[in-house]
N, C-alpha and C positions, 0 to 999 in steps of 0.2 A: 264743368269744373276747374275747365282754363279758359276761363270770362273774367276770373277772378285777377289775370297776369296781365297789365294794361301794357305795362313794357317788359316786355322779356330779352336778353340777350345772351346770344353763344357764345360762349368761348372755345381757347386754344391755341395752341402752338401751330403753327405754317405747317400742313398737311392735317391737320383735327379733321378738319371735315365743316367749323363753325360756318361757312359761307352757303354750302348748299345746303346743310340741315336749317339753315336760317331761314331757304328759299321755299323749303316744304314748309315745317313751319307754317311760314307769313300763307302760302296759300290754303292751306288744312283749315287756318285758322281766320280765313278774310280779313288778316291782316295787311296794316301797311309795311312796307319790306324797308327798309334803313342799310345800306350796306359804306362796306367801304369802299373807296373806287381807289387802288394802285394804279391804274392807268393815268390817270392825270395829275401823277404824279410825274415830274421831267427828271426828278433824278435819282430814281428811284435804279435802271439802268445799269446809268454811273456807279452806285452804291454798290450794285455786286460786280462789277469791276474791282474798283479800288476803292474799300471801305473807310478808308480815310481820309480823304480827299470827302468824299460826298456824302458821310457820316449824318453832319449836321447841318442843312440843307433839305433833307431824305426826310428826318423825324421832326424837322419841324412843319416840314408840308405835310404832311397826315396829322400833325398834331391840330394845325388851324384846319385843314378839311374836318378832323373831327369832333371840331368846339362848334365848328360852321353847321355842322348836319343835326350836330344836337340839341345846340341853340333854337336851333330852328325848330324842332321837336317838342321843345320845351314851351315852346309859341302857343302850340296848337291844346286842343282841348284831350287830353289825357282821357277823363272820364269817359265822352265820346265814341273813340278809337281807340284799339289797338294797337301794338307796333312791333315789330322783330327788328332787332340790329344784330349785325354778324360783331360788333365790334363794343367794347367796355372801355369807354375815354382813363381809365385807373390806372390798367396798364400798361398804359401809352411810354412810363417812364423804364417798362422792362425794357424793352430794347433799346431804349437811351442809355441804360446802365451801362447797357451793353456793345454797346459801338461810338460812343466819343470819349473823347481823351478829358481829363479834370476838368482846365477850364469851360471845354463846349457844355460841361454838362454842367456846372454852378449855370453857367450860362442858360440853359436848357429848363434849369430848375426853375428859379426865378419865373421863365417865361410863363412855364406851367402854374404855377401857382400861384398867377394875377388871372392865368385862363379857366382852368379846373373847375372852381365856383360854377360858374354857369354851368354845368351840366344833369338833366335830370340825373335820380337814383331810379333802378331799374327798380320793378318787380320781383323779380328770378333773377339769375344768371344761372346759364346752363355751360357747366368748363366739359368739353370733352380731350380726353385723354392717349395718349400711347404712347411709346416705346420711341425712342431718336431714332430705330432704323424701317420702325413701320412710319413713321412720319418719312423718311429717308425714302422707303418704298411706293410709297403713293405719291412724295414730290417723283417722282422716276417716271410715275406710271402716265400720270396725268400731262408729264412733255412740254412745260413750260419754259420754251428759250432763257424767260428773265432771271428760271430760275435755278439754272446749272449748274452754280456756280453751289450752289449752298452746301454746305461741307457735314456730317455728321458727326461731329465738335461745337460747326455749330448750332446744331439741332440741342447733343445734349447740353452746351450751357442754357439754352433757350428753355429747356422742358424745365430745367432745375431751378431759372429764374419765374419760369409760372408758377412751379410747387408753391417757391418760399412767398411771394407775394397769395397766393392762396392761402396759402394758412394760418393767413392771416387777414384772408380777406372779411368782415360782419357788415360791410354795410346793406347788404340785398341777401334774399336767402337762396341758397347754393348749391345746383345739387353735380355735382362730381360724376363726369359717366365714362367707365371702361369702355376702348371705343377698339382696342383689340381684335375679341369677340362676338363682336355688334355690331352690324350694316346699318346705324339709321334711317343712311340718304337712301341708299338700293334697293334696302328689303323693307316689303311693308310689314311685316310679325314683328319685324323689330323697330321700327320705327311706330306701331303702335306698342309694345311693351312700353316707349318712350314716355308715348301720351301718358300710356296709366300710370306710369312713376310718378309722373311730374301732379300728374291731377293727385295722387292721393298724400304730396309731402307735406306732411305735419311742424318739420323742423326747420331751422334756419340752414343749417347745416347736412345733409344728407348726401350719401355714397348711393352710386347706380353699378353693379360688377358682376355680369355675368361669365360664370365658368367655359372654358370649351369645351 
């Protein structure tokens, strides 16, 4: 049943586990993996030190990177290959709105408006959610030096922005997964539950929320 989804996107805020789940889905489905490459962004480290100074170049670099990746994707035969991505281009403005000043945001939106139509629409978006405190715990546990300055306040704002964005999102079928009591990356049983839930989706927007 999962073969019907030729282009799957896994999304979520920092620490939600979107890249790890995308990797596992790709391996399980035999699909091609398309990942963001934050290590290639030469401005990211500066952004975490001084967000005001480095916000615009950081944001634009990510925008250009994502657009180029999706342009390459759209030129391939989506009917023959299955793809799993760990980013949705439409979410790019979420970070821009949180980090850019008014004039920079105006410039960014002009650039984004000219580039966004080049991206293909996914067949399914899997949105991973967790509380800001859970996200902070996960970020601290993985211990990436570049993420050490991320604050819980920023994660709160980011989670709120994600909630507002996906509340209105209707471009593709959306499965919203609460990961507070579900480890779909490390636990085989939880991962199988997710696969089963995806396979039985019927509506355009559904929720997967397992109680503790």
